[in-house]
C-alpha positions in Angstrom: -22.4 11.0 -7.6 -21.1 9.1 -10.5 -17.3 10.0 -11.2 -17.0 11.2 -14.9 -13.8 11.1 -16.9 -13.3 14.9 -16.2 -13.3 14.0 -12.4 -10.6 11.4 -13.2 -8.6 13.9 -15.2 -8.7 16.2 -12.3 -7.7 13.4 -10.0 -4.7 12.6 -12.0 -3.6 16.2 -12.2 -3.9 16.0 -8.4 -2.1 12.8 -7.7 0.4 12.5 -10.5 3.3 13.8 -8.5 2.8 11.2 -5.8 2.0 7.9 -8.0 3.9 6.0 -10.4 3.0 5.3 -14.1 3.2 1.5 -13.8 4.2 -0.5 -16.9 2.5 -2.9 -19.2 3.7 -6.2 -20.6 2.4 -7.9 -23.8 1.8 -11.6 -23.8 1.7 -13.9 -26.8 -0.7 -16.8 -26.9 0.4 -19.4 -24.4 2.5 -17.1 -22.3 1.5 -17.5 -18.7 -1.4 -19.6 -19.8 -3.4 -17.2 -21.6 -5.3 -18.1 -24.9 -4.9 -15.2 -26.8 -2.6 -12.0 -27.0 -3.1 -10.0 -23.9 -1.6 -7.0 -22.1 -0.9 -7.1 -18.6 -1.1 -3.8 -16.7 1.2 -4.2 -13.7 -0.3 -2.1 -11.1 1.5 -4.4 -8.4 4.6 -2.2 -9.2 2.6 1.0 -7.9 3.9 2.5 -4.4 3.2 0.0 -1.4 2.5 -2.8 -3.9 -1.0 -2.2 -5.0 -3.3 0.4 -6.9 -4.5 1.6 -3.5 -2.3 4.9 -3.3 -4.3 6.5 -6.3 -7.5 6.5 -4.3 -6.1 7.4 -0.9 -4.2 10.4 -2.4 -7.3 11.7 -4.2 -9.3 11.4 -1.2 -6.7 13.1 1.2 -5.7 15.9 -1.2 -9.4 16.8 -2.3 -10.2 17.1 1.4 -7.2 19.3 1.9 -8.2 21.5 -1.2 -11.9 21.7 -0.1 -10.7 23.3 3.3 -7.8 25.3 2.0 -7.4 29.0 2.2 -4.8 31.6 1.3 -3.7 31.8 4.8 -2.7 28.1 4.9 -0.2 28.5 2.0 -0.1 26.4 -0.9 -0.9 22.6 -0.8 2.5 21.0 -2.2 2.0 18.3 -4.4 5.6 17.4 -4.7 6.4 16.4 -1.0 5.6 16.8 2.5 3.2 19.8 3.6 1.9 20.9 6.5 -0.7 23.2 4.6 -3.3 20.6 4.4 -6.3 22.3 6.3 -9.1 21.4 8.4 -10.0 17.7 9.4 -7.0 16.3 7.4 -4.8 18.1 9.9 -6.3 15.9 12.7 -4.7 12.7 11.0 -5.8 10.0 8.8 -7.7 6.9 9.9 -8.7 4.0 7.9 -9.9 0.4 8.1 -8.0 -2.3 5.7 -7.2 -5.8 5.1 -3.7 -4.5 4.3 -3.2 -3.0 1.1 -5.3 0.3 1.6 -3.8 0.4 5.1 -0.3 0.6 3.6 -1.6 3.2 1.0 -2.9 5.7 3.6 0.3 5.0 5.9 2.3 6.2 2.7 0.0 9.1 2.0 0.4 10.2 5.5 4.2 9.8 5.7 4.4 11.8 2.3 2.2 14.6 3.4 3.5 14.9 7.1 0.3 13.7 8.7 -0.4 11.0 11.3 -2.2 7.7 10.4 -3.9 5.2 12.5 -5.0 1.9 10.6 -7.4 -0.7 12.0 -6.9 -4.2 10.5 -8.8 -7.4 11.1 -7.2 -10.4 12.8 -7.4 -12.1 9.4 -5.0 -9.7 7.7 -1.5 -11.4 7.2 1.1 -10.2 9.6 3.4 -9.3 6.7 0.9 -6.7 5.8 0.5 -5.4 9.2 4.1 -5.0 9.5 4.4 -3.1 6.3 1.9 -0.6 7.4 3.7 -0.3 10.7 6.9 0.2 8.9 5.4 3.2 6.9 4.7 5.0 9.9 1.2 4.3 11.0 -0.3 3.1 14.2 -1.6 -0.2 13.5 -4.6 -1.4 15.6 -5.7 -5.1 15.2 -9.4 -5.9 15.4 -10.9 -9.5 16.0 -12.8 -10.6 13.0 -13.0 -9.4 9.2 -12.5 -6.1 7.2 -16.2 -4.9 8.2 -15.3 -5.4 11.8 -12.3 -3.2 11.5 -14.4 -0.4 9.9 -17.0 -0.3 12.5 -14.0 0.1 14.9 -12.7 3.1 12.7 -16.1 4.8 12.7 -16.2 5.0 16.5 -12.4 6.0 16.7 -12.9 8.8 14.1 -15.6 10.4 16.3 -13.2 10.4 19.1 -10.2 11.9 17.3 -11.6 14.0 14.7 -9.5 12.1 12.0 -10.2 12.0 8.5 -11.6 8.8 7.3 -10.1 7.5 4.1 -12.5 4.8 3.0 -11.0 2.0 0.7 -13.6 2.1 -1.9 -17.0 3.6 -0.8 -16.3 7.2 -1.9 -16.6 9.0 -5.3 -13.2 10.6 -4.8 -11.6 7.4 -4.1 -13.2 5.8 -7.1 -12.0 8.6 -9.3 -8.4 8.3 -8.1 -8.5 4.4 -8.9 -9.7 5.4 -12.4 -6.5 7.2 -13.1 -5.1 3.6 -14.0 -7.5 3.2 -16.7 -6.8 6.8 -18.0 -3.0 5.8 -17.9 -3.4 2.3 -19.6 -5.3 3.9 -22.4 -2.2 6.1 -23.1 0.1 3.2 -23.0 -1.6 0.5 -25.5 -3.3 0.6 -28.6 -7.2 0.3 -28.4 -8.6 -2.5 -26.1 -11.8 -4.2 -26.2 -12.0 -5.8 -22.7 -10.5 -5.0 -19.3 -10.5 -7.8 -16.6 -10.3 -6.4 -13.3 -10.3 -8.3 -9.7 -13.1 -6.9 -7.3 -13.2 -6.5 -3.5 -15.4 -3.5 -2.4 -15.8 -2.3 -5.9 -13.9 0.9 -5.7 -11.1 -0.1 -8.2 -13.2 -1.7 -10.9 -15.7 1.2 -10.6 -12.8 3.7 -11.3 -12.0 1.8 -14.5 -15.5 1.6 -15.7 -16.2 5.3 -14.8 -13.3 6.2 -17.0 -14.2 4.1 -20.0 -18.1 4.7 -19.5 -19.1 1.9 -21.9 -16.4 2.2 -24.5 -14.6 -0.8 -23.3 -16.0 -4.0 -21.8 -15.1 -4.0 -18.0 -15.3 -7.5 -16.6 -15.2 -8.1 -12.8 -13.2 -11.2 -11.4 -14.0 -12.4 -8.0 -13.1 -15.4 -5.7 -15.8 -18.0 -5.7 -15.7 -17.6 -1.8 -16.2 -13.8 -1.8 -18.6 -12.6 -4.6 -20.2 -9.2 -3.5 -20.3 -7.6 -7.0 -22.0 -10.6 -8.7 -24.4 -10.7 -5.8 -25.3 -7.0 -6.3 -25.8 -7.5 -10.0 -28.1 -10.5 -9.4 -30.0 -8.9 -6.6 -29.9 -5.3 -8.5 -28.6 -3.7 -5.4 -25.6 -4.1 -3.1 -26.4 -7.1 -0.8 -24.4 -8.8 2.2 -22.3 -12.1 1.3 -20.1 -14.6 3.0 -16.5 -14.0 2.9 -13.6 -16.5 3.1 -10.8 -17.7 1.0 -7.2 -17.0 0.1 -8.0 -13.6 -1.2 -10.2 -12.4 1.5 -7.7 -9.8 2.9 -7.9 -7.9 -0.3 -11.0 -9.2 -2.1 -13.2 -9.9 0.9 -15.7 -7.1 1.2 -18.9 -8.5 2.7 -21.1 -6.0 0.6 -20.3 -3.8 -2.6 -20.0 -0.2 -1.8 -22.8 2.3 -2.7 -20.6 4.3 -4.5 -19.0 1.8 -6.7 -22.6 0.3 -7.2 -23.5 3.7 -9.0 -21.0 2.9 -11.7 -21.0 -0.8 -11.5 -24.6 -1.4 -12.6 -24.3 0.9 -15.5 -20.8 0.0 -16.9 -19.5 -3.3 -15.7 -20.5 -5.6 -18.3 -19.8 -9.1 -16.8 -18.9 -10.7 -13.5 -17.0 -14.1 -13.3 -15.5 -16.1 -10.4 -12.4 -18.1 -10.0 -11.6 -20.8 -7.5 -8.8 -20.6 -4.8 -6.5 -23.1 -6.5 -6.9 -21.4 -9.9 -5.5 -18.0 -8.2 -2.7 -20.0 -6.9 -1.8 -21.3 -10.2 -2.0 -17.8 -11.6 0.2 -16.4 -8.9 2.7 -19.3 -9.9 2.5 -18.6 -13.7 3.4 -14.7 -12.8 6.2 -15.8 -11.0 7.4 -18.3 -13.4 6.9 -16.2 -16.4 7.6 -12.6 -15.2 9.5 -13.2 -11.9 7.0 -11.2 -10.1 5.3 -11.8 -6.9 1.5 -11.4 -7.2 -0.9 -11.7 -4.1 -3.9 -13.8 -4.6 -6.1 -10.8 -5.0 -3.6 -9.4 -7.6 -3.6 -12.7 -9.6 -7.3 -13.3 -9.6 -8.0 -11.5 -13.0 -5.3 -13.4 -14.7 -6.9 -16.8 -13.3 -10.2 -15.8 -15.3 -8.5 -15.6 -18.5 -6.2 -18.7 -17.8 -9.1 -21.0 -16.9 -11.8 -19.9 -19.3 -13.9 -18.2 -16.7 -13.7 -15.4 -19.2 -13.2 -16.5 -22.9 -12.3 -13.8 -25.4 -13.7 -13.9 -28.9 -11.5 -14.2 -32.0 -9.4 -11.2 -32.3 -10.7 -9.4 -29.0 -8.1 -7.4 -27.6 -7.9 -8.0 -23.8 -6.1 -6.4 -20.9 -5.6 -7.9 -17.4 -4.8 -5.9 -14.1 -2.2 -7.5 -11.9 -3.1 -5.3 -9.1 -1.2 -6.4 -6.0 2.0 -7.8 -4.5 1.6 -7.9 -1.0 2.0 -11.5 0.2 4.8 -13.8 1.6 7.1 -14.9 -1.4 7.4 -18.3 0.3 3.7 -19.1 -0.4 4.6 -18.8 -4.2 8.1 -19.6 -4.6 9.3 -22.9 -3.3 
């Protein structure tokens, strides 16, 4: 199922009391190394430091609504609730390199649910600690994200907990698309939106909202290119994963739900090197005094380096989508 703009509107109504409207910043040519006037969407200022709560809240609240009855009482969108019905009441479970896990932990805390998050051993300790601080039980699995997801699939059968997938779900995609809806109300018309890609849920949400009205461009690390590989193969295909952004952009294969949107509405896919991502992180710190994690800075790196070159007069927006990293890796 391809989420429509109407689905995204409904997602916004569902999650609006739980997420922040994140700010935008306008850059003149030369600022932060960009070649042309650019708008930054500062989604790194979202709750838990990334865009992930949008999709996680929509997934959980949709599941609660689908099993809801009058006997349960109302699902309260403004705070904690014991009225979420059915499988959601068995708790939440997720696999994550860090950001999605923190979002699921935050959702559970806000709604009064238990959460269990499986993280790969490659996930930074700082991200694991953040998930635990939000109240979730953290399980570390040897390997990469996909190894953690396998463990979640097994554990969910044992506990009956509701699986909140980080990207491969139409309701998650619709939740992520609320960012594009928000952006369109904050700025004058844009021509192009640059978005970093991991498993594809975030970029699919933006592309689903614009549905071809805006050029949506994927940015991936050169060492983790599942979206670009899918476009070349004309189907999601496995790729090797490594590099400094692997914890947030390191999916080994594009999700099937994102692919339904991506192959229709994502216009281009470009890649950036690790050192270019590091330079973009430093530029964000130097220019805005904001800490962006590698995955959060990747889209800006594409504009700074010319991996994406806007045409004369093209109105470009770039999403800075995550903040969860050790500041010492940027500030020296």
